[in-house]
N, C-alpha and C positions, 0 to 999 in steps of 0.2 A: 696543260692539265696533266699530261703524261709525265712531264718533268717533276711536277709537284708530287705526284704519286710515287715516283721513284725515290725522291728525297724522304718522303714520309715513311715509305716502306723500309728504306735503309736504316733510319733511326729506330723504327719499331722493332726491327730484327736484331740490330747490334746490341741494344740495351739489354734485352732478356738474355742474350748469350753471355755478355759480360757478368750479369748477375749470377748465371750458372757457374761460370769459371771461378768467381770469387766467393760464392756462397755455398756451393754444393759440397765442398770439401770439409765444412765444419758447421757448427750450429751457433756461431756467434751472432748471426743476424736472425731476427725473429721470423717465424713462419707466417705466411699469409693467413687471414681468417678462414675458418672452415665453412663459413656460409656467406651467402650474398643475397640481396633482395632482387626482386624481379618486377618490372613494370608489366603488370598483367592486363591492364585496361587503359586505353588512351582514347578519350572522347573529346573532340574539338581541338583547340590549340593548346598544347602542353609543351613546355620548354624544360631543358635539362642543362645544368652547368656542373662540370666535373671539378673535383678538388684542385685548387690552384689555377683554374682558368678564369678569365674575365668575360668570355663570350658565352652567350646562351646558344644552344643548338636545339633543333626540333627533336622531341622525344618520340620513341616508337615502342611497340610491344616487344617484349623479351629482352629489353636492355637490362643488363645487370646493374644493381645499385649497391654502393658500398659507402664507407665512412668518408665524409667530406662532400658528397654529392648534394646538389640542390635541385628541387623540383618545383615548378611554378605553373599554375593553370591560368589561362586567360578568362575573360568574362563569359566565354561560351564553352569552357573546357572542364573536364573532370578526369581524374586519374585514380588508379588503384595500385598499391605497392604491396607485394606479398613477400613475407619472410618466413619460410616454413609453413606452419599452420596459422600464423598470425597475419592479419590484414589491416592495412592503413589506407583509407580512402580520402581523397582531396576533393573539396567542393570547388565551385567556380571562384575565380579570383583569389586563389590560395597559394601560399609559398611556404615550403618547409625545407629545412636543411638537416641532413643525416649527421648528427653529432658523433654517434658511435654505433657501429654494427660489427660485432665480433662474436666470439663463442660464449661470452658471458653476459652481454647486455645489448639492448636495442633502445636508443634514445634519439628523438628527432626534436628539432627546434621549430615551433610554429611561429613564423614571422608575421603572417597575416592570413585571415580567412578562417575556414572551418575544416576540421578533420573528424572522421568517424573511425572507430577501432572495433575489430572483432577478434577477441582473444579466445582460443579454444584449448590451450594447454595450461595446466596449473603450475608448470615450472616457471621459476622467476626469470630465467634467461630468455623465455619466449614472450614475455609481456613487453608491449611497446610503450615506453615512457615518452610523454609529450611535454616539452618544456616551453614556457612562455616567459614574458618579462616579469610576471607576477609569481611564478613558481613552477613546480613540476607535478603533472598528473601521473600517478603510478597505479595501474590496475592491480588490485589485491587478489583477484580470482578471475576465472574465465567469465566472459560476458560481452556486452555491447555498450560502448561508451562514445561520447562526443566531446570535443573541446573546441570552443570558439574564442578567438582573440580579437577584441574590438579596441578602439582607440584608448579607452579608459579602464579596461579591465579584461578579465578572463571568465568565460562561462564553461562550467564542467557539468555535463548531463550524463546521468546514469540510467540507461534503459534496461539493463540486466546485469546483476553482479554487484561488485563493490569496488570503488575507486577512491584513492586518497590523493588530495592536493596538498603539497608540501610547500610552504613559504618560509621566509627567514624567521618568522616569529610564531608560527603555529601550523598545525596539521588539521586539514578539514576533511572529514570522512563523508563522502557522498553515497548515500544508500540508494537502493533500487527505486526508480520512479520519482527521483528528485533532481533538481538542477540548482547549482550554487553559482551565484554571481559574485565574483571575487575581484577586488581591486586593492592595491597595496600602496596608495599614496599616503604614507604614514603607516600607522598600525593597520594590519590586515582586517578588512571588513567583508562580511558575507551577508548576502540576502538570498533567501530560499524561495523557489517556486517550482513549477512542473516543467519537464522537458518539452521542447517543440517537436512536432512531427511535420516538417516541411517536405518539399520535393526532394531535397538532398537525402533526408533520412528514409523516405520512401524508396529512393534509388538504392541506398545502402541495404535496406531490409530485403529488397528484391534480389540483390546480389547474394545475400546470406541464404535466402531460400534456394537459389540456384545451386550454391555450394552444398547445402544439405541434401539436395535432390540427387546430385551426381557423385557425392563423396563416397567412395568404397575403397578405403585404404587397406586392402587385403594383402597385396603383394609387395608394396613399398611403404615406407614410413610416411606418416603425415608431415613430418618435418623435412621431407625432401621438397624443396621449393619447385613449384610447377607441376607437382604430381596430380593436382586436382583436375587438370584438363585431359589426362590420359584416358579416362573412361568415356569421355564424350567424343573423342576423335580416334579411337582405336579399339582393338579387341585383345583380350588376354587368352593365352593358352599355356599349357604346361608340357615340358619335354624332360625326358630323363637326363639328357646331356646338359641342359642349360637351366632347368627349373622353370619359373614363370617367364614367359616371353610375350612382348607386346607388339602387335602388328598395326601400323598406322593405316587409316582408311583414306581413300580419295587422294593419293599422291600421283603426280603426273608421270607420264612415260619417261623412262631414263632417269628417274629420281634416284638420288643417293645421299646418304648422310653427309652433312657439311658441304653441300653443293649449292643450295638455294638460300643465300643469306649474305653476310658480309663480316669482315674482320674489323674490330675496333681495338684501340689501346686503352686499357683500364688498369690503373695502378691498384695493387702491387703485382698483378698477374701479367700485365703486358698484353700479348696477343690473346684476344677473347672473341669467340664466335657468337654472332647474333643471328639467329635463324628467322626466316620469313614466315614460317608456319605458325598459326595461332597456338599450337601445342608445343612449339619448338623451344622449350627451355630444359626441362628435366632430362629428356633423352640425349641432349647434347652436352650436358655438364655432369652427368652421372652415368654409370653402367657402361656397357659395350654394345656393339652392333654385330649382327650375324646374318648371313643369307641362308634361308631355309626354302628349298625347292624353288630357287630363283627369285624369292621375295625377301626384301629387307625386313628385319625384325630387331627390336631393341631388347637387350637382356640386362635387367637391373642387377642381377647377382644376388648375393646373400642379403637377408633382411638385416639392416643396420638401423638402430633407432635414430642416429644423427649422422647421416652420410656426409662425406666431405665434398665440398664444391670444387670443381675443376673448370678452368676457362675453356678448354676444348680437349677432348680425349682423342687425339689424333697422333699419328706419327708422320714425320716429314721425309720427303725425298729431296735430298740436298741439305746443305748446312745453312740454317737460317742466319743471316747477318754476315757471313764470311764468304763462302763459296757461291756468290751470286753472279750469274751471267745474265745479260739483258738481251731479250729478243723482242723487237718492235717496242722497245721502251719499258717492258715489264720484266721482272725477275723470272728466271727459269726455276720455279719452285712449285712443288706439288705436295699434296697431303692425302691421307686416307684414314678411315676410322679404325680404331683398335678392335680386335675380335675378343671374345671371351677368353679369360685366363692369360691375356697378354698384359705385360707390365707397362704402366704409364710413367714416363720419366718427365718431370716438369722442366720447362725451359726458363724458369725464374728461380729465385733463391728458395732453398728448402733444407730441411734437416732429415736425417734417416727416419726419425719417428713420423714425420709428415708424409714421407713417401710410403711407408707401410700403411698408414691410416687411409690415404687416398686410394690405395690399391686393395684394401682388405675385402671389398665386396667380391673380387674375382681372384685374387692371388693372396694366399696366406703363407706361402713358403718364403721366409725371410732370406734364405740363401739365394733363391732364384731372383728375388727383387734386387739384392745387392749385386748379383752377377750382371743383370741387365743394366743397372746404373753404371757399373764400371766399364762395361763393353757394349754400349748401345748399338754400335755398327755391326756387331756379329749376331744380332737377333734376326731370326727369320719370322716375318710377319705373314699372316694369312692373306691379307689383301694387298701386299706390296706390289705384285705384278699383275693385278687384275684391273682392266680398264674400266669396268663398271663401278669400281670403288674409288679410283684415283681421280682427284680434282686438281686442275691447274689454276694458278692465280690469273685473275682477269680484272679489267677495270670495273666490272659490275660488282665484284666481291670487295674491291678496294675503294668503293665510292665514298667520298667524305661526307660528314653530316651536314645537314642544311642549317645555316645560321638563322636565328630569329631575333627579333627585338621586342621587348615587353613594353606595353603601354601602361605606365604606372598610374596616371590620372584616370584612365578608363577603368582600370581594375579597382581603384579606390571608390569611384563613383558607383560601380556595380555593388560593392560591399555596403556602402551607405544606403543605397536603395533597398537592398535586401533586409538590412536591419530595420529600416523604417517600415517596410512592409510587415515585418514581424511584430511591430508595435513598440519599438524602442524610440525614445525621443531623440530628435536630431536638431542641432542648431548650427549656425554659421559662426566660425571663429576666424581670427586674423593671424596669419603666420608672422614670424619675425621679419620675413622679407616683404610684407605688405600684401600678400595674396590672401584671398578669402577662400576658405574651404569649409565643407560641411563635415561635422563630426558627431559621433554617437555619445550621448551623455547618460550613463546609467544612474547618476545621482538624481536627476530630475524624475526619472522613472520611479525611483524609490520613494520620492516625496509624493508623487501622484498616487502610488499604491498605498502609502500610509494614510492619506486622506480618505481614500475609499474604504480602507480597512477599519478606520476609526468609526465610521458610521455602522459598519457591520458589527463591530464589537459592542456598540451601545445597544443594538437591536438584540444581540445574542446574550447579553449579560444575564437577563432574567432566566433565559433558557439554560445557561450553564449552571446557575444555582439549582435549578430543578433537576439537572442531570448529575449533580455531584453524588447524591446517594446512589443513583443507578450506576454511576461509573465505579464507585467503590465495590459494588457487588460484582461488576464485570471484571474488575482487576484480578480477582482470584481466578476466574475462569481463563482470562488471558494468560496469566502466569502458567496455569496448567497446560494451556495450548502451546505456549512458547516452549515449555519443557519438552512436550512431545515433539515439536519441530526440531529442537536441538538434538534430541535423541535420534530422530530420523536422519538428521544431517550427519551425526557421528556414524550411524550405521552405513550411510552412503559412502562416507570417507573410508571406513574400514573395508567395505566391499571394493572400492576403487584401489585401495592399497593392496588388498589380496590379489586383485586381477593384475596389477602392475608386477607384483612379486612373481605370480605365475608366468607372466609374459617374459620376465627376466630369466626365470628358470628354463623356460622353453628355448629362449635364445641361447642360454649357456649350453643346453644340451645340443642344440644345432651346431654351435661352435665346436664343441667337443667331438661330435660326429664328423664334422668337416676336417678337423685336425687328424682324427684317426684315419680317415680316408686318404688324406694327404700323406700321412706317414706310410700307409700301405703302398701308395704309388711310389714314394721315394725308395722304399725297400725293394719293390719289384725292379725299379730302374737300376738300383745298385746291384741286385742279383744278376740282371741281364748283362750289366757291364762286366761283372766278375767272370761270368761264363764266357763272354767274348774274349777277355784277356787270357783265360786258361786255354781256349781253343787256339788263340794266336801263338801262345807259348809252345803248345804241342806241335803246331805247324813248323815253327822255327827249329824245334829240336829234331824233327824228322828231316828237315832240310840239311841241318848240320851233319846228322848221321849219314845221310846219303852222300854228302860231299866227302866225308872222311872215308867211307867205303870205296868211293870212286878213286880217291888218291891211292889207297892201299892196292886196289886192283890194278891201277895203272903201273905201280911200281913192280908188282909181281909179274905183270905182262911183259914189262921191259926185261926183267931178269930171265923170264922163261924164253923170251925171244933170243936172248943171247945164249942161253944154254941149249934149249931144245926147240926147234921149230916145229917138231912133230906134235908136241903137247899143246900147241897154240889152239887147235880146234877144240880139244877137250876142255881146256880152261874157259874158252868162250861159252861152251855149253853150260859149264858150272855157273858161270856168271849170270847167264840168262835165267837158269833155274833159281838162283838166289834173288834176282830182281823180281821174278814172278812171285816167289814166296813173300818177299817184302811187300809187294803190292797187295797180295791177298791179306797179309796180316794188317796192313794199313786200312784196307777196306773193312775188315772185320772190326778193327778198333773204331772206325767211323760209324759203323752200324750200331755198335754198343753205345757210343756216345749219343746218337740220335734216339735210341730207345730210352736211355736215361732222361734225356731232355723231354721226350714225349710224356714219360711217366710224371716228371715234375710239373709239366703243364697241366695234365689231368688232375694232379693233386691240388695245384693252385686254383683251378676252376672249381673243384669241389669245395675248397675252403671259402672261396668267394660266394658260392651259392649258399653255404651254411651261414656265413655272416649276413648275407642279404635276408635270409629267412628269419634269422634272429632279430634283425632290425625291424622287419615287418611285424613280428610278434610283439616286440616292445612298443611299437607305434599303436597297434590295436589295443594292447593292455592300457596304455596311457589314455587312449580315446575313451575306453570303457570307464576308467576311473574318473575322467573329467565329466563324462555324462552323468555318472552316479552322484558326483559331488554337486553338479549343477541341479540335479533333481532334488537332492537334500536341501540345498539353499532355497530353491523355489518353494518347497514344502514348508520350510521354516518361515519364509516371508508370507506365505498365505496364512499360516496360523497366526502370526503377529498381526496381519491385517484384519483377520476376523476378530481377534481379541480387541483391537482398537475400535472396530465398528461397534462391538457390544458395549464397550465402555462409553462411547459417544452416545449410543441409544439410551443407556442408563442415565447419563448426564442430562440429555434432553428431557427424559421423563421427570427427573428431579426438578429441572427448571420449570416445566409445565405445571407440576404440582405446586411449586412455590408461587407461580403466577396465579393459579386458582385460589390458593389460600389468601393471597393479597387481595384478589377481587372480592372474595367473600367477606374479608375484613372491612373493605371499603363499603360494601353494601350494608353491613351491620351498622357502621358508623353513620351512613346516610339515614337509615331507619331511626337510629337513636336521635339524630338531629331533628328529624321530622316530628318525632313524638314530643320532643322538648318544645318545638315551635307551637304545636297544637295545645300543649298544656299551658304555655304562656298566653295564648289567645283565650283560653277558657277562664283563666283566673280573673281578668277584669270583669267579665260578665257576671261571675258569681258574686264579686264584691258589690256590683251595682244592685243585684237582686237582694242581697242581704241588707243594704242600706235602705232600700225602699220598704222592706218589711218592718224595719225598726221605726221608720218615719210613720208608718200607718199605726203601729202600736202606740206611739206617743200621742197621736191625734185622737185615738179612741178614748171615751170617758171611762171613769172608774166603774167598777162593778156596782150595780144598784142605783146609780145616779142617772137621771134622764139626760138625754143628749142636749136638750135646750137649757137645763140648769147651769150648764158650764158657762 
């Protein structure tokens, strides 16, 4: 095992060094992507296969994910992949492949099973696109979505937001609260129904609620992958020297950054650190570490909207891949975390722009970055000689991944049982090799639903006819309501745009202040260097003057010794007096220089204090302006809300009056119909009475004639 570890370590260390030697001098090779995904949850059996590999290995929390990687869950497993603020969750018996993960796009291929997405950012590059055999699901706005891939088609569910499914011949827009069943055997066909809420969606919604409960992205950007766990596992404090600082909780005795975990090889970065802690992603791929009163703390640095991912922010003791000596079968190699304001020099291919971007949170001086890149061996690191920070290579840190084997038939049977439980028809088919398997048939489900819906249509046909007039009256109200909703949506978008613009302006002001502070530091360093050079020149001039004086005095002494031996003592006295005078004069000049330096220091301290007070006043003024602006916006929103409520009350009163008028009209019509029925009933009785009177008159004898004479 030790021999295998030696060979693997030699390859892993030599390749990054060769990339540095061939790529650091120019920008011909492309830079690595600025972000990577993170396996944040692993439940049950989850397997991972790197790009270009044939073997599956057991997945673990905090493993970085990039383009070309494949993730698969067994029948009892689930997984969660985070990329910045976007989340992709895998159900049981699901397999996905990361087709693209870079600065511009995130796209995964769903080979089997079900995935759920939570998109929090409105930026296009943060949306997770899910590709299947039938097309691509593209979220159009932040929300919650689900994509299922069955044997005969794709199901796209929209729980919140809006998602488009793009096929070769059409685009299908799925609105909130609907599900589209899509299959593309020939022309694309779509059937609509409502989304399911099974145990997978309950688990996904519970994870969303947990994120909403603990998410407080105040000190770091939400697009920093892994930042969502910091508030649950640590505490934030602010220091004048470092800004926001995060202290992890419940770490063991003797803990140090980059000590409890392992190294893995991930292209294109190479050496990549995978920490064992549940929160161990963001603090080991962004920012720097510092010891404050004997306790380790993580310093994220300046607030950057999209920080650049790094495989491990460490410096090495020894030359990785070349100067390797073996002790007990392992290389004599050590590393330690970088401290704040120390430059990180990648050991893979990079360009000057990439180095500046990856160090911008802690180092903004381009000259300092270039100097460290040119002469990395001459840099003095804060933790280079501190035993509590340095970690040596060991078998625990270099342990290989555990290989796994996926049970394809078991995973397929699990999916079929799940779809059958959800009400989809399943039938048995024969494969070309003669084996019988069960498969899901959405076409039969459509036929059954059409038969049930036909009966419902016949029952509701009369009701629809009665509701047509009512629907026409409601359309105008719905149009007005829709106009109000659109207006509110536009107002929300405008507010969000204004807030983003304010945030960008604040970030620009912070950057400008940081640049001014860095310029002041550079000026002070230059002034101190110039003062040291002037002092050194004065010292050298004094030394030359003393040497010249000594030579002249020696010549005079020799001449006087030859001429007069008596004057020797007098000349010695004069030389002593001259030396004392020179020393006094030098001491006086030194005192004058010290007084000038002290006056300059006091003046610089006064200027720094004045600048600090001016910055504090500017901050207070900006805070007051922001508070006033916020109060004005809230007042305008309250007035608009009150006006809308009054309009809604007026509309309700108008609708109530219309309903009362319609009810009175119906009552009058009923009374009129009742009066007509009564008049119709009285007319036959009057006709009968009139006929009987006429008959009696005909039978009565004429006037004056007796009744018997007739």
